[in-house]
Every structure is written in C-alpha cells, then in structure tokens.
Backbone as CSV, one residue per row, in Angstrom:
resi,resn,N_x,N_y,N_z,CA_x,CA_y,CA_z,C_x,C_y,C_z
1,MET,0.822,-1.195,0.000,0.000,0.000,0.000,0.864,1.255,0.000
2,LYS,1.941,1.224,0.761,2.812,2.385,0.838,3.459,2.674,-0.512
3,LEU,3.781,1.644,-1.246,4.388,1.811,-2.552,3.425,2.491,-3.521
4,ASN,2.161,2.162,-3.436,1.172,2.767,-4.324,0.986,4.253,-4.021
5,LYS,0.988,4.629,-2.748,0.856,6.045,-2.381,2.033,6.850,-2.912
6,SER,3.227,6.296,-2.799,4.392,7.032,-3.279,4.366,7.155,-4.799
7,LYS,3.897,6.134,-5.487,3.778,6.216,-6.940,2.773,7.295,-7.336
8,ILE,1.692,7.390,-6.621,0.670,8.404,-6.909,1.225,9.797,-6.652
9,LEU,1.937,9.983,-5.549,2.527,11.289,-5.242,3.582,11.686,-6.270
10,ILE,4.397,10.730,-6.685,5.415,11.019,-7.694,4.754,11.371,-9.030
11,ALA,3.717,10.633,-9.393,3.013,10.915,-10.643,2.375,12.302,-10.601
12,ALA,1.804,12.682,-9.462,1.196,14.009,-9.323,2.267,15.093,-9.439
13,ALA,3.409,14.877,-8.827,4.497,15.852,-8.909,5.000,15.985,-10.349
14,VAL,5.088,14.882,-11.049,5.538,14.915,-12.445,4.530,15.674,-13.308
15,VAL,3.243,15.423,-13.109,2.203,16.108,-13.889,2.242,17.616,-13.623
16,ILE,2.381,18.002,-12.385,2.437,19.429,-12.040,3.674,20.078,-12.652
17,THR,4.808,19.414,-12.560,6.044,19.948,-13.126,5.940,20.096,-14.642
18,VAL,5.411,19.100,-15.300,5.243,19.169,-16.751,4.291,20.304,-17.129
19,ALA,3.238,20.496,-16.360,2.296,21.584,-16.636,2.988,22.939,-16.523
20,PHE,3.820,23.131,-15.508,4.563,24.385,-15.366,5.536,24.592,-16.526
21,VAL,6.227,23.553,-16.930,7.190,23.661,-18.025,6.472,24.016,-19.329
22,VAL,5.360,23.359,-19.605,4.605,23.636,-20.830,4.061,25.061,-20.812
23,THR,3.545,25.503,-19.681,3.022,26.867,-19.569,4.126,27.895,-19.780
24,ASN,5.276,27.697,-19.156,6.396,28.627,-19.333,6.903,28.621,-20.771
25,ALA,6.941,27.458,-21.407,7.385,27.390,-22.801,6.413,28.142,-23.701
26,TYR,5.134,27.983,-23.458,4.139,28.691,-24.267,4.248,30.206,-24.067
27,LEU,4.326,30.630,-22.815,4.412,32.063,-22.552,5.705,32.649,-23.096
28,SER,6.783,31.911,-23.035,8.051,32.394,-23.582,7.986,32.489,-25.101
29,ALA,7.332,31.536,-25.714,7.228,31.540,-27.171,6.355,32.685,-27.668
30,THR,5.326,33.031,-26.926,4.442,34.113,-27.361,4.948,35.478,-26.944
31,GLY,5.927,35.525,-26.058,6.474,36.804,-25.622,5.740,37.393,-24.430
32,ASP,4.611,36.842,-24.062,3.838,37.376,-22.947,4.592,37.273,-21.630
33,PHE,5.370,36.212,-21.466,6.105,35.989,-20.226,7.105,37.116,-19.998
34,LYS,7.868,37.456,-21.040,8.875,38.512,-20.917,8.204,39.863,-20.680
35,CYS,7.094,40.091,-21.347,6.411,41.382,-21.214,5.811,41.563,-19.826
36,THR,5.141,40.550,-19.330,4.535,40.694,-18.011,5.600,40.789,-16.929
37,ASN,6.700,40.058,-17.107,7.785,40.150,-16.123,8.462,41.509,-16.163
38,SER,8.674,42.072,-17.352,9.325,43.375,-17.418,8.417,44.460,-16.858
39,GLU,7.115,44.362,-17.102,6.192,45.339,-16.513,6.188,45.240,-14.988
40,ALA,6.180,44.015,-14.486,6.206,43.828,-13.038,7.506,44.368,-12.444
41,ALA,8.616,44.159,-13.138,9.905,44.663,-12.656,9.940,46.183,-12.659
42,ILE,9.365,46.799,-13.683,9.322,48.261,-13.750,8.501,48.817,-12.597
43,LEU,7.339,48.231,-12.361,6.491,48.702,-11.263,7.166,48.489,-9.911
44,HIS,7.879,47.368,-9.772,8.583,47.081,-8.515,9.717,48.081,-8.283
45,GLN,10.493,48.362,-9.330,11.600,49.313,-9.189,11.083,50.705,-8.860
46,ASP,9.980,51.097,-9.484,9.436,52.425,-9.238,8.914,52.560,-7.808
47,ALA,8.425,51.455,-7.247,7.860,51.493,-5.901,8.923,51.554,-4.810
48,LYS,10.178,51.292,-5.152,11.247,51.319,-4.156,11.440,52.738,-3.619
49,VAL,11.516,52.832,-2.310,11.787,54.112,-1.660,13.265,54.108,-1.276
50,LEU,13.986,55.103,-1.767,15.428,55.146,-1.560,15.810,56.181,-0.511
51,ASP,16.916,55.920,0.145,17.491,56.873,1.080,18.190,57.969,0.269
52,PRO,17.809,59.225,0.452,18.412,60.301,-0.351,19.923,60.431,-0.176
53,LYS,20.459,59.916,0.914,21.895,60.009,1.165,22.695,58.997,0.345
54,ARG,22.019,57.975,-0.172,22.720,56.905,-0.895,22.553,57.097,-2.401
55,HIS,23.478,57.814,-2.990,23.430,58.128,-4.413,23.594,56.866,-5.273
56,ALA,24.345,55.891,-4.799,24.571,54.660,-5.554,23.264,53.894,-5.761
57,ASP,22.374,53.924,-4.770,21.083,53.254,-4.908,20.245,53.906,-6.001
58,LYS,20.296,55.212,-6.076,19.557,55.939,-7.118,20.104,55.582,-8.498
59,LEU,21.428,55.496,-8.626,22.030,55.129,-9.901,21.641,53.707,-10.314
60,LYS,21.620,52.805,-9.337,21.247,51.421,-9.626,19.781,51.340,-10.049
61,LYS,18.916,52.068,-9.354,17.495,52.075,-9.702,17.302,52.630,-11.105
62,ASP,17.993,53.721,-11.433,17.890,54.309,-12.765,18.402,53.348,-13.840
63,ASP,19.502,52.674,-13.541,20.064,51.711,-14.488,19.087,50.559,-14.731
64,ASN,18.506,50.038,-13.660,17.535,48.953,-13.789,16.307,49.390,-14.583
65,LEU,15.793,50.571,-14.276,14.622,51.052,-14.995,14.940,51.289,-16.476
66,GLU,16.126,51.784,-16.755,16.528,51.987,-18.145,16.558,50.658,-18.898
67,LYS,17.096,49.634,-18.257,17.196,48.308,-18.874,15.803,47.704,-19.079
68,TYR,14.970,47.731,-18.052,13.631,47.142,-18.158,12.759,47.908,-19.148
69,CYS,12.875,49.213,-19.180,12.083,50.004,-20.124,12.518,49.741,-21.561
70,ALA,13.800,49.508,-21.770,14.276,49.181,-23.116,13.707,47.846,-23.578
71,VAL,13.698,46.866,-22.702,13.113,45.559,-23.039,11.628,45.716,-23.308
72,ARG,10.956,46.467,-22.477,9.508,46.671,-22.633,9.195,47.352,-23.953
73,THR,9.963,48.352,-24.327,9.724,49.074,-25.564,10.031,48.202,-26.773
74,LYS,11.139,47.464,-26.696,11.574,46.652,-27.829,10.671,45.436,-28.048
75,GLU,10.332,44.748,-26.990,9.625,43.472,-27.110,8.102,43.590,-27.025
76,CYS,7.610,44.587,-26.309,6.197,44.594,-25.948,5.486,45.879,-26.347
77,GLY,5.902,46.491,-27.410,5.344,47.778,-27.786,3.840,47.772,-27.998
78,ASP,3.286,46.669,-28.528,1.860,46.606,-28.840,1.018,46.006,-27.720
79,LEU,1.651,45.467,-26.701,0.917,44.812,-25.624,0.198,45.838,-24.754
80,ILE,-1.084,45.612,-24.531,-1.883,46.484,-23.674,-2.338,45.664,-22.467
81,THR,-1.963,46.118,-21.286,-2.386,45.480,-20.045,-2.986,46.555,-19.152
82,PRO,-3.571,46.167,-18.030,-4.096,47.188,-17.113,-3.024,48.129,-16.561
83,ASP,-1.776,47.698,-16.558,-0.687,48.513,-16.019,0.068,49.292,-17.091
84,THR,-0.339,49.185,-18.341,0.412,49.793,-19.438,0.556,51.306,-19.278
85,ALA,-0.510,51.978,-18.917,-0.444,53.439,-18.782,0.563,53.841,-17.707
86,ARG,0.543,53.168,-16.582,1.480,53.478,-15.495,2.918,53.170,-15.913
87,VAL,3.117,52.045,-16.592,4.457,51.660,-17.046,4.979,52.675,-18.059
88,GLU,4.137,53.105,-18.979,4.553,54.111,-19.958,4.934,55.423,-19.270
89,GLU,4.200,55.791,-18.241,4.487,57.017,-17.490,5.842,56.900,-16.784
90,ILE,6.112,55.736,-16.200,7.389,55.509,-15.503,8.545,55.518,-16.500
91,CYS,8.353,54.924,-17.676,9.433,54.768,-18.643,9.707,56.021,-19.463
92,LEU,8.847,56.985,-19.407,9.018,58.189,-20.211,10.402,58.838,-20.055
93,PRO,10.927,59.028,-18.848,12.254,59.656,-18.725,13.418,58.759,-19.153
94,TYR,13.175,57.454,-19.310,14.256,56.505,-19.589,14.353,56.122,-21.057
95,ARG,13.711,56.856,-21.933,13.780,56.544,-23.366,14.853,57.322,-24.040
C-alpha cells in the first residue's frame, strides 16, 4: 500500500512539473512571459523608496529602470495590459 501512495505522489508531482514547463514554454514563445515580467519589474523598481543620502542606490534604480524600459519598448510595444499606462508614465524619462 505504501508503494502505491508514493507512486501516486510522484506521478502528481511529475504532472504538475510538466504543466509548469509547458506553460512557461508557451508564454516564452508568445512573448507574454517577458512582457509581463518586465512590466512587473518596472512597477517594482518604481515602488522602491530610496534613502536620499545613498546616491549609488539611485544610480542602480535608474540603471535597472533603463534596462527594463528598453526591453519593454523593444519586445512589448503593442501589448496592452491594465498597467500599461502606469508603465509608460514611468518609462518616459528613460527613453
């Protein structure tokens, strides 16, 4: 009986893993994965509150936003999401 339970658990884990791999492959192939991740990264970077005394943090944040906005503009120019307007507003200075 114990052997059957472990086989069922292993089979369930394999099915779940395969489902995640197939979903990620599909999203990567359509470009949606990169676009949604870059939008999320832009919103996350913009939400960071920095210490005004630490100039290096500001430079790093600007560098990250410049990189993410470039990816967003290059790869996802036509994609419209609920966050698109906010992302475009954030990326305006980094173009």
